[in-house]
Structure formats: structure tokens, C-alpha cells
C-alpha positions as CSV (number, residue, x, y, z in Angstrom):
1,D,118.9,-112.7,-114.4
2,K,115.8,-114.7,-115.5
3,T,113.6,-111.5,-115.5
4,V,110.8,-111.8,-118.1
5,F,110.9,-108.5,-120.0
6,A,108.1,-109.1,-122.1
7,S,105.7,-112.0,-123.2
8,T,102.9,-112.5,-125.3
9,A,101.8,-115.6,-123.5
10,G,98.1,-115.6,-123.3
11,K,97.9,-112.5,-125.5
12,T,97.8,-111.8,-129.2
13,P,101.1,-113.0,-130.9
14,F,103.6,-110.5,-131.9
15,S,103.8,-110.2,-135.7
16,F,106.5,-108.9,-137.9
17,I,107.4,-108.7,-141.5
18,Q,110.7,-110.6,-142.2
19,G,113.3,-108.2,-144.0
20,K,111.4,-104.9,-142.8
21,H,113.9,-104.6,-140.0
22,D,111.2,-104.2,-137.1
23,L,113.5,-106.6,-135.1
24,S,117.1,-106.3,-134.1
25,P,119.1,-107.6,-137.0
26,S,120.4,-110.5,-134.9
27,L,117.0,-111.8,-133.9
28,E,115.7,-111.4,-137.6
29,I,118.5,-113.5,-138.8
30,A,117.9,-116.2,-136.1
31,L,114.1,-116.2,-137.1
32,A,114.8,-116.5,-140.8
33,G,113.4,-119.7,-142.4
34,M,111.4,-120.9,-139.3
35,V,108.0,-122.4,-140.2
36,A,104.7,-122.6,-138.5
37,G,104.8,-124.6,-135.1
38,Q,108.6,-124.4,-135.1
39,K,110.0,-123.3,-131.4
40,K,113.5,-122.0,-130.8
41,T,115.5,-120.5,-127.8
42,I,117.6,-117.7,-129.2
43,P,120.4,-116.2,-126.8
44,L,121.7,-112.8,-127.9
45,T,124.4,-110.7,-126.3
46,A,123.9,-107.1,-125.1
47,D,125.8,-105.9,-128.3
48,Q,123.3,-108.0,-130.5
49,V,120.2,-106.5,-128.8
50,A,120.4,-102.8,-127.8
51,G,124.2,-102.3,-127.4
52,P,126.2,-101.4,-124.1
53,Y,124.7,-99.4,-121.2
54,D,125.8,-95.8,-121.5
55,E,126.1,-93.8,-118.3
56,T,126.2,-90.7,-120.1
57,K,122.7,-91.1,-121.2
58,R,121.5,-90.6,-117.7
59,R,120.4,-87.1,-116.7
60,T,119.3,-85.2,-113.7
61,V,116.4,-82.7,-114.5
62,K,114.2,-80.5,-112.5
63,L,111.0,-82.1,-111.5
64,I,109.0,-79.4,-113.2
65,Q,110.4,-80.5,-116.5
66,L,108.6,-83.9,-116.2
67,P,104.8,-84.2,-117.2
68,P,102.3,-84.1,-114.5
69,G,101.8,-87.5,-112.8
70,A,105.3,-88.8,-113.9
71,K,106.5,-91.3,-111.5
72,V,109.5,-93.9,-111.2
73,G,109.1,-96.2,-114.1
74,S,107.2,-93.7,-116.4
75,K,108.3,-93.2,-119.9
76,V,108.9,-89.4,-120.7
77,R,109.7,-87.7,-124.0
78,S,112.1,-85.0,-124.5
79,K,111.5,-81.9,-126.7
80,D,113.3,-83.7,-129.5
81,G,111.1,-86.7,-129.0
82,A,113.7,-89.0,-127.4
83,V,112.1,-91.4,-124.9
84,A,113.5,-91.8,-121.4
85,H,112.6,-93.7,-118.4
86,V,112.3,-91.9,-115.0
87,L,114.9,-93.9,-112.6
88,S,114.2,-91.8,-109.3
89,I,112.4,-88.8,-108.2
90,S,113.5,-86.5,-105.1
91,E,112.1,-83.3,-103.6
92,D,112.8,-81.3,-106.8
93,T,114.7,-83.3,-109.2
94,A,114.3,-86.5,-111.2
95,V,117.0,-88.8,-112.8
96,I,116.0,-90.1,-116.1
97,D,117.5,-92.7,-118.5
98,F,117.7,-92.5,-122.2
99,N,119.3,-95.9,-122.6
100,D,117.1,-98.7,-124.2
101,P,115.7,-100.8,-121.4
102,L,117.8,-103.8,-122.6
103,A,120.9,-101.8,-123.1
104,G,123.8,-103.8,-121.5
105,K,121.8,-106.9,-121.0
106,N,122.0,-110.3,-122.7
107,V,118.7,-111.7,-123.7
108,V,117.2,-115.1,-124.4
109,Y,114.0,-115.3,-126.6
110,D,111.9,-118.2,-126.5
111,V,110.0,-118.2,-129.7
112,T,107.2,-120.3,-131.2
113,I,106.2,-119.4,-134.7
114,V,102.3,-119.6,-134.8
115,K,101.9,-118.6,-138.5
116,V,103.6,-117.7,-141.6
117,E,102.1,-115.5,-144.2
118,K,103.1,-113.8,-147.4
119,P,103.1,-110.1,-147.0
């Protein structure tokens, strides 16, 4: 839908070590062999990024279970450390979502390699 999810434009470039699996496998494969100055547009399907959206990962919880100050869009952690996003808040409940924010979405990466170093 052309929504920009994240960008490093005007910021410190993102860095990663090829082969350490810090990125999705499909993105890491697409970046392999690129050199400094090279640009590439990399379209990936939802299955290649974060998988399909899973409705069962949405939960309705009591508002008192959220940390103070939580609001729609906040990230919250469950007792076992899982991260969820607050989707909605009503008088005494909230709907939280444990899906990755990119689940179910096709993604297009526009990449420019700034520098390549040996680790």
C-alpha cells in the first residue's frame, strides 16, 4: 500500500553481518554479493518476510494488565517476554496483537549499500 514502515534516510545507516541471520533469510540472500554504492529494489512476499497474519495471536486483556501509560500503538511485553502491540483500548479492556507488524504484508526494500567491511 506504499506505506513506509521504516527508513534510514537522513539517519545512521542500518548495519548487519552477512551470514549472522540478523535479517530475514530472503533479504539476506538478496543482499549477498552487493558492493558499496550498489542500489537494489527487493520485493518480498509476506511469506518471505514475517509469514501470514494469524488472527489467533490477537488477545483481549483487562486494561489493568497493561503497563501504566500504555496507549494504542504501544509495544507491551507479556510475562514470558513476547512483544505485542496495543491495537485498541476501551473502558476496561484492550486488544493486543502478538503478530509481527509485517505479518501478512508484502514488502519492498529499496537498498543502497554504503560500505562493505570484513567483520
